[in-house]
N, C-alpha and C positions, 0 to 999 in steps of 0.2 A: 503493500500499499504506500509506504514511504517514498520508494523509487518512482511510482506512478505520478504522485503529487509533485515531486521535484521535477520530473520530467515535463509535467504539464505546466509547471510554473515557468520553467526555462523557455518553453515554446511560447507561452503567452508573453513573457518578457520580451522575446525576440520580435514577436508581432507588434507589440507596443512600440518598440524602438523603430521599426520600419514605418509604422504609421506616423510617428512623430516626425521622422525625416521627411515623409511624403508631404505632410502638411506644412512644413517648414521650407520645402523646396522652392516654393512660390515666392518666398520673401527673401532668399539669399541671392544676392547679385552674383552674376557669373564669375567676376574676378575672385571672390571669396570661395566659390564652389571650385574653381580651378586650383586655388591655393590648398584647400582641404584635400583634393585630389592628389597633389603633389606630395603633401606631408604623409598620406596615408600609403602611397606608393613607396615612400622612403622607409616607412615602418615595416611595410610587407617585405622589402628586400632585406632589412635587418633581420626579420624573423627567419628568412630563408638562410641568411648566413649563419645564424645561430644554430638552425637545425643542421646544416652541414657540419658545423664544428662539433656539435654534440654527436653526430654519427661517427665522426673521426675519434672522439673520445671513447664511445663504446667500443669501437672496433679494436683500439689500442688496449683498453682495459681488457677486453676478451682475449686478446693475444697474450697478455700478461697473467692470464688466469684470475682476474679479479671480478669474479661473478657477483660478489656482494656489492661492489661499487656500482655495477650495471643496474642492480635491483634498486639501489638508492637513486639512480639517475632516471628510472622509468617515470616517476611522478612529475618531476619538472619537464621532462620530455613531452609528456601527455599535455601538461598545462601549457607549455609553449605552442603546441600543436593547436590546441583549443583557442588560445588567443590569436594565433595566425588566422585561423578560420573566421573568427569574429572580425577581425580587420578586414579581411577579403569580403566578407558579408556587408560590411559598412561601405566599402569601396564599390561593390557591386550596385547596392541600392543608391548611391551617390550618382553613379554612372546612368542608371536607369532613369532617375529623376531628372537628370540633365537632359536626357533624350526626350523626355515628356514635356519638358519646359519650352514653350515656344521661343524660337529665336528673336533676339531684340528685346525681350520682356525682362523685368526684374522682379 
């Protein structure tokens, strides 16, 4: 029951975030939207870099027989992956809303 409630709450929260961005998109000037997109792309690239470095750390620890270290790295790796997906979702929503926004309007 607890997992179902938590999953429902997360889905509901994501829907609320999307709706807020949709409502707000009509009031955000294009230069601001472009800057938000640029910054989100930088963050996304940073997450990819971290994931690559974590993968290298995993492989090195595995080669050295450090299974316990890899178990400790599992949670931060999952959290980073979840955070990356959240940023990509926000970026996707921003791009979708920009596409729906009539050209020349603010």
